[in-house]
C-alpha positions in Angstrom: 119.3 111.9 127.5 117.9 113.1 124.2 120.7 113.5 121.4 120.1 116.4 119.2 121.9 118.1 116.5 124.0 120.3 118.7 124.3 118.6 121.9 122.5 116.6 124.8 119.3 117.4 126.5 118.6 116.2 130.1 115.4 114.1 130.5 113.5 116.6 132.7 114.1 119.8 130.8 114.2 121.1 127.3 116.2 124.1 125.9 114.6 127.5 125.0 112.5 127.0 121.9 114.9 129.9 120.4 117.8 127.2 120.0 118.3 125.6 116.6 119.8 122.4 115.5 122.4 122.2 112.8 119.4 120.4 110.7 117.5 123.8 111.3 114.9 122.5 113.8 113.9 123.9 117.2 111.6 122.7 119.9 107.9 123.4 119.4 107.4 124.0 123.2 109.5 124.1 126.4 108.8 121.2 128.9 109.6 117.9 130.4 109.7 115.0 127.9 106.9 112.7 129.3 107.4 109.9 126.7 110.1 109.4 124.0 110.1 107.8 120.5 110.4 104.0 120.6 110.5 101.8 117.5 111.1 98.3 118.8 109.7 95.0 118.0 108.0 95.0 121.4 107.2 98.8 121.9 106.4 101.3 119.6 105.5 105.0 120.2 106.1 107.2 117.2 106.7 110.6 118.6 107.7 112.4 121.8 105.2 114.1 124.5 106.3 117.2 126.0 104.6 118.7 129.0 102.9 121.9 128.5 100.4 123.8 130.3 97.0 124.4 128.6 97.4 127.6 126.3 101.0 127.4 125.9 102.2 128.6 122.5 103.1 125.7 120.2 105.6 126.8 117.6 106.7 125.4 114.0 109.8 123.3 114.5 111.1 124.6 111.1 109.8 126.6 108.2 107.4 124.9 105.9 103.9 124.9 104.6 100.7 123.8 106.7 99.6 120.5 105.2 96.7 119.9 107.8 94.7 121.5 110.3 91.8 119.8 112.3 90.6 117.0 114.5 89.5 114.3 112.0 92.3 111.9 113.1 90.5 111.2 116.5 93.6 109.7 118.3 95.5 113.2 118.0 92.8 115.5 118.8 93.3 119.1 117.4 96.3 118.7 115.1 98.5 120.7 112.9 101.0 119.0 110.2 103.6 121.1 108.7 105.6 119.9 105.5 109.2 120.8 105.4 112.0 120.1 102.6 113.2 116.6 102.1 109.5 115.2 102.3 109.7 115.6 106.1 106.5 116.5 108.2 106.2 117.4 111.4 103.0 116.9 113.5 101.7 118.8 116.5 98.8 117.2 118.4 96.4 117.7 121.4 96.1 121.6 120.9 93.2 123.5 122.3 93.3 125.6 119.1 95.2 126.3 116.0 96.5 129.7 114.7 97.3 128.7 111.0 95.3 127.5 108.1 96.2 124.8 105.5 98.4 126.1 102.5 99.9 128.8 104.9 103.7 129.3 105.0 105.1 129.2 108.3 108.6 130.0 109.8 110.5 128.2 112.5 109.4 129.7 115.8 106.1 131.0 114.5 103.1 130.2 116.8 101.0 127.6 114.9 98.7 126.3 117.8 98.1 126.4 121.5 98.5 123.4 123.8 95.4 121.8 125.2 94.9 119.3 127.9 94.1 116.0 125.9 96.1 113.0 125.5 96.8 109.8 127.5 99.0 111.3 130.3 97.6 112.7 133.5 99.5 116.0 132.8 98.8 118.4 129.9 101.3 118.0 127.0 101.5 118.2 123.3 102.6 115.2 121.3 105.1 115.9 118.5 105.9 113.7 115.6 108.2 113.8 112.7 107.7 111.7 109.4 109.7 111.4 106.4 108.0 110.0 103.2 105.0 109.1 105.6 107.2 106.9 107.8 107.9 107.8 111.4 111.2 109.0 112.4 112.7 109.9 115.8 112.6 113.7 116.1 115.7 113.6 118.7 118.4 113.6 116.2 116.5 116.7 114.4 116.2 118.8 117.5 118.8 121.0 119.4 
């Protein structure tokens, strides 16, 4: 179970992207969680992978300013990074295309990209990460 700001989410489904946590964040897409955040000595995975058919609308998790759009960080494919208050960033990777530009202000729920079919799973998905001051943090407690 993913623990969120307003309740628990079963491992196989996510709430509608319109729900908002008490921290002001919403899910970027609806879908099954394929892989969860891990930060243990023996296993590290700094984000969550959410199943999403290619072309799915990827939405900003919270209001912010687009900080990065592109594919120069090859491990993440076509990616968008949005900066939020409190020096927190959200990262959306493995998109087929983007719908925003660097410097653009976005609102929670606004379409910022469209999912692709890349990544390491056999199933199309997006990779969602959150970072505070550049350090990976578990997105679970921020999401509804």
